[in-house]
N, C-alpha and C positions, 0 to 999 in steps of 0.2 A: 526603609529605615524603621526600626521598631523602637517605640518609646516605652521604657519600663519605669514607671513612676515610683520613687522611693517611698517606703512606708516610714514615716517619722514616729519613733516610739518616745512617748513622754511618760515620765514618772508622775503619777497623779498628785503626789504631795507637792510637787513643784507648781501645780496648776490649781491647787485648792484655794479657796478664798482665804486671804490672810486677815483682812479687816475691812470694814466700811468706816470711813472717817468723815468728819464734818469740820470744815474750817469756818470759824465764826468771824464775820466782818464787824468790827467795831466793839468787840468784847468777847469774853469767854467766861466759863464757869467751871468750878471744880467738880469732878465726876466721882470721886471716891469719898468714903466716909470713915476709912480706917477702922471699920467695925463699930463706930460710935453711932448708936441709934438716935442720939440727940443732934447729930450733925444737920445743919440747915443749908438752905440754898436760897439766895435772893433772886427772884425772877427778873430776867431781862429779856428783851426782844432784839432781834437783829437779823441780818441776812446770813443764811447758812448755805455754803456751797457743798453740794452732795457729791461725794467721790466714792468710787469703788476701787479697792486695792486688790490686785490679783498678780500672780506670777505666771510667766510663760517662757517660751523658747523662741529665739530668733531663728527664722527660716528664710531661705531664699524665696523670692517671689515665684521663681520657676526653678525646678530642680529635677532633672531626668537622667535616667540611665539609657544608653543607646547601644544598639546592636545591629548587625546586618539582617536583612530580610530574607536572605537566601544562603544556602551553603556555598562555600568557596574557599579559596586560599588567598590570604592577604597579600596584596601586591604593593601597597603603599600606605604609609602613616605620615600625616602632614601636620600634626599638632602635638604639643607636650603639656604636661601638667603645669597649671599656672598661667597658661597662655590665654590671652583674650582673643575671642573670635567673634566674627559677625554672623548674623543669620545667613544661612546658605553656604557658609564656608565648608569645603570638603575636609573632613577630619581623617578619613581612611577609606581605602577601596580594596576590593578583591579583584582577581584577574578577570578581565572582561573583553579581551581582544575580539572574540567571536561576536559578542553582542554589539560592539562598536561598529564592526563591519556590516552586521545585519541592519542596523539603524541607518548607516550611510547609504546602503542600497535602497532601502525603503524611501528615504528622502529623495534620492535620485529619480526613482520611478514617479514620485509625486511631482517633482519639477517637470518631468517630461509631459505628464498629463496637463499640467497647468500651462505649459508653453503653447499647446493647442495650435491654432491656425498660423500659417506662415505670415510673416510681417508684411509681405507684398499685398496679400489679400486684405489685411487690416488697413493698409494705407489707402487702397482703392475705396474701401467702405468709408473711411474718414473724409475723402474727397467728396463722396456722395452727400455726406452730412453737411459739409461746408457749402455745397451747391444748393442744397435744400434750404439752408439758413439764408443764403443770399436771395433765393426766390421769395422767401417770406418777407424780407426787407422790401423788395420791389412791390410785392402785393400790398403790403401795409402802406407804402407811400402812395400807391394808386388808390387804395380804398380811402385814404385820408383826403386826397385831392378831390375825388368824386363826391364824397360825402359833404365836404366843405362847399363845393359848388352847388350840390343839390339843395342844401339848406339856405346858405347865405346869398346865392345868386338866383335861384329858381323859386324856392318856397317863400322866401322873404318878400317876393313881389306882391303878395296879397296880405301882408301884415303891415301894420303901422308900429313903429318903434319895436322892431322884432328882437333886438338884442337887450333891450332894457325893460320894456313893458309891452310885450307883444299883444296886439289886438287885430282880429280879422277885419279886413277892409271891406268885406261884403256881408250881406245879411244871410243868416242861417236860422231857420225856425227852431231847430233843435238846440236849446240852450245848454243842455248837458254836453253835447258834442263840442259846442263852441268852447266851453270851459276846459274840456279835455285837450283840445288842440292848442289853445293858448297856454295852458300850464305845461304842456309837453314841449312847446317851443322855448319857454323860459328855462325849463330844466335842461334842455339840450344845449343851451349856450354854455353852461358850466362844463358839460361833457366835452364839447368841442375845444374849450380852453385846455382841459386836462389832456385831451388827445394831442393838441399842439405841443405841449410840453413833453409828452411821451415820444413824439417823433423827433424832437431835438436830441433826445438821449438814445435814440435807436442805434443798435449795433448788431452785428451778426450773432454775437455771444448772447445778447438778451432778446433776440428776435422771437423765440418761442414764447417766452413770458409776455412780451409786448403784444404778440398776436392774440393771446387770451384776453388781455385787457381791451384791445381794439375791437374784438368781437362783441364785447358788451356795448361799446359806443355805437357800433354798427346796428345793433339791435334797437337802440334808442332812435337812431335815424330812420330805420325801416318802419318802426312803429309810428313815428310822427308823420312820415309820408303817407302811410295808409290812412291815418286819422284825417289828415288834411285832404286826401282824395275824397273821403266820405263827406267831409264838409263842403267841398266844391260841388259834388254831385247833388247836394241838398241846398246849394246856394240859390238865393232869390234875387233876381235883378231889381235894382232900384234906380234912383236918380243919379247915383254916383257910380254904380257898377252895372254895366249892361250885360245882357246874356252872352254877347260875343266875347266880352272881356273874360267872363267866367269860363267860357269854353276855351279861350286861349290859355288860361291858367291850368285848366285840366290837361291840355296837351303838353304844356311845359313840364307839369308835374309828372306826367307819365314817362317822359324822357328821363327825368331825374330818377324815378323809381327803377327804370330798366338799368340805368348805369350803376346804381347802388346795389341792386340784386346781383349784377354781374361781378361787382367787386367782392360781395359776400362769398359767392361761389368760388372765385379765384383764390381768396384768402383761405377758405376751408380746404381747397385742394392742396395748397402749398403746405398747410399744417399737417395734413394727412401724409404728404410725401416726406416731410421731415420725420414724422413719427416712424414711418417705415424704414427710413435711412438709419435712424438711431437704433431701431431693433436689429437691423442687419449688422450694424457695427458691433452691437453688444454680443450677438451670436459669434461673430468672427473673433472677438476678443475673448469670449468665454472658452473657446476651444472645446475641450472635453466636457462631457456631461457632468452635472453636479453629482449625480449618483456615483460615477466612476471616481471622481475626485474625493468624495466623502469616504468611499471604501478604502482608498489608498491612504487617506488621512488616518483612518482607524488602524491600518497596518503600521504606520509611523508611530502612532500613540502607543501601540502594544510594544513596539521595539524600544521606545523611550522608557516605558514602565519596567521592562525587563532589565534595561541597563541601570535604571535608578536603584535596583535592589543590590547593586554591587558597590554602592557608595553609602557612607555614613556622613550626613551633613548636619551642621548645627541648626536646630529649629528656631533659635533665637540668639540674640547677642548675649554672650556670657563668658565664663571662665571655665576652662577644662580642669576638673578636679580629680579625674582618674583617667589613665590611658594604659590599658592592658593589651591593646592590639599590637601584635608583633609581625613583621614581615615574614612570610613563609608559613605562618600558622594557618591551619585549616579550622574554619569556624562554621557554626550552625546558627539558625535563627533563634535558638533558645538561649544563646550566650549574651551577656551584657559585658561589653568591653570598655566602654567610654562613659564617663559621667560629666554632665555639664550643669553649671549653676549660673543663673542669671546674674549679670553684672549690674551694679548700681544700688538702687534702694531696696532694703530688706523689709521683711514683714515680721510680725510677732504673732504667734499662735498661742492662745490661752483658752481656758474653759471657765466660764462664769457660772457659779452655782445658781440654782433656781431662785433662791431668796433674793438675789441681787440683779437678775437679768432684766427685770421690768424697765429699769431706767437706762439700760445700755442700748443705744441706737446708732445706726450708721451715721457718721458725721460727728459723733462726740469727740471732743479733743481729749488728749491724754498726755501725760508726762511719764517718761520711762527712764529708769536707771538700770545699768548693767552691772552685775556682780563683779565683772572684770575691772571696772573702773570706779566702783564705790558709789555711795549715795549722793555725793556732791556734784557729779557730772550728770546732767539731765539731757535727754534726747526727746524732742517733741514728736508726737505721733497722732494718728487719727484712726478711729474705728472705720474699717472699710467693709466688713461683712459680719453678720451674726446669723449663724445657722438657725433655721426655723424649727428644726427637730432636735430633741434632746439627745445627749450621749450619757449613758450611765457610767459613772466613775465611782468605783467602790460602793455601788448601791445607791449613789446620790445622783439625781438628775442634774446635768450641767449642759451648757450651750457653748459650742465652739465659737469663739470670737477671734476675728483676725484684724490686726491693726497694721498700719503702714507708717514707717518713719517718714517724716515730712521732707527730708532731704538725704541725699547720699552722704555717707561718712565713712572714711576708710577705717575708722576704729571698730566699726560694727562688723561682726563676723557671724556666719551661720553657726547655730548650736549654742550661742551664748544664752545665759539665763537672764531674763528681763523681769524687772519689778515694775508693774504698770499701775498708774493711778489714772482712772478714767473719770472725767467730769461728766456727771449725768444730770445736772440741773442745780437750781438755786431756790431755796425756801426764802422768800422775801418777807422781812419784818415778822419773823416767826418766833414762837416760844418753844424751846426744846429743853427737855429735862431728862435726867437719867431715868431709864425705864424702871429701875428699882424703886423709885419714889412713888410709883403708881401702884395702889392696891386695888383689890376687887371686893366689892360688897354687894351681895345679891345679884351678881352678874353685871354690875356697873362699875367702871373705873373711878377711883377717887384719889385724892391727895390729902395730906394733913397740912392745913394752913395754920400758921401761928396767928391767933387773934388774942391780943392782950397776954402774950406769952403762953397761951394755952392752945394745944393742937385741936383743930376743928376739921372734921371730915368735909371735904368739898368734892362733889361729883364733877368730873371733867369729861370733855369729849376729846378723844385722842385721834391723831392722824397718822401720818406715815412714820416709819422708823428710818430716819436718815443715816443712822449708824448703829452698829451693834451696841446694845446697852443704852440706847437713847430713844426717845419718843417725842413726837411733836404734839403739843397741846393746842387744839383748835379753839376751845372755849372753856371757861371755868377758872382761868387764872389771868391775872393782869401783872404788868411790869411793876416791880416794887414790892410785891407781896413776898412773904417768906414761907417756905415749906420745909417739912422734914424730909431728909433724904431716905429715911425709912418710915413708911406710913404707919401711923398708930393703928392698932387693931380696933 
């Protein structure tokens, strides 16, 4: 599908600046003097809403011309002018029977590659996985039983209060080792409790993950047994614990360590067996190699791309505004046959001259009237884009500005002339006078203030120009003073 974007031609005079106006909150003043040089103005202050007035043209948010991407003969037309269509709707197509057949064959070949291994082989591999998961469950149960016995029945023989405040019941000269063993037994109690909960929730489905956690608990058990063995070998007989007693502890602990080490090896072996079974199942299920499948996928994609050139589809939700496609007609990629305009909210395109652009920002609110409905019907809008670069219109720099209507309205149509008033800010408690009342003396602005009915030159500091023919006075004048609208020389 080829998108041919319309060039919207605007007459510059419709987009030139009409005026900048200021609305005064709480008062107003007369701006003309009817040619009377003695006309005066009493200074007042107030809030001045700054507004920029421009004219523009209503445009669709999206507006495109569509054509076929390849040569062909039109076989179907599925929309008409004025019809609303959704994005992706097929509007027309050219003859494409051969391309449809090519795509079908490519997809069939891809399906064959993906089918891969026979289902019987996959079933056998799945049974192997199930058996391996069951073996892990058995190994976990055995490891838990052996570890619980090794700690709570064999190691706890030479501890006092082993589960709450473990203390070795024999003397060891290495205080650091004693601290390590006793702290290790205290920490292992919480591990054994978590392991008990893990076993209650054990199933074949979670066996692999449970085994990973159990291996951590086994590591804690093995570490404690090794540290306890070192402590026993450094044990010193005393009045409460004889040498023979310590020797019996060593023998009992050795048995426990052997059992736990066997459980570790058995669990590791079952995990390895499950990993192998899972890999074998993955290979059986994968069937063909990834490279072969990827190559065929590329063939399918190419066939889909070729078929897509025979369709014109709507790129967005909209209304068909032109339908020149006719069944049986031969077309080429250079032809535009269908036009589509987005449905819903429209936009306004205007050009703001350089002198007014400083206050126009994205997000500014605006009020719009349309020539078709007169100045009494207003449509709210908002500035959505301001071009950063200028556009020269009749030798004057201007900046393309786009506004969006705030809501859809069936009365609004593309191409209508819009008169836009953009709110660009407020001068709060400001003094604004006609710019003609400000003179210039030796490079400094001044006004003629009436003092005892006599004009006196007063130097002032000027600010912004909120409107053509007006100027803000930052200092030099106060409310209540009277000035001449034409400054005395």
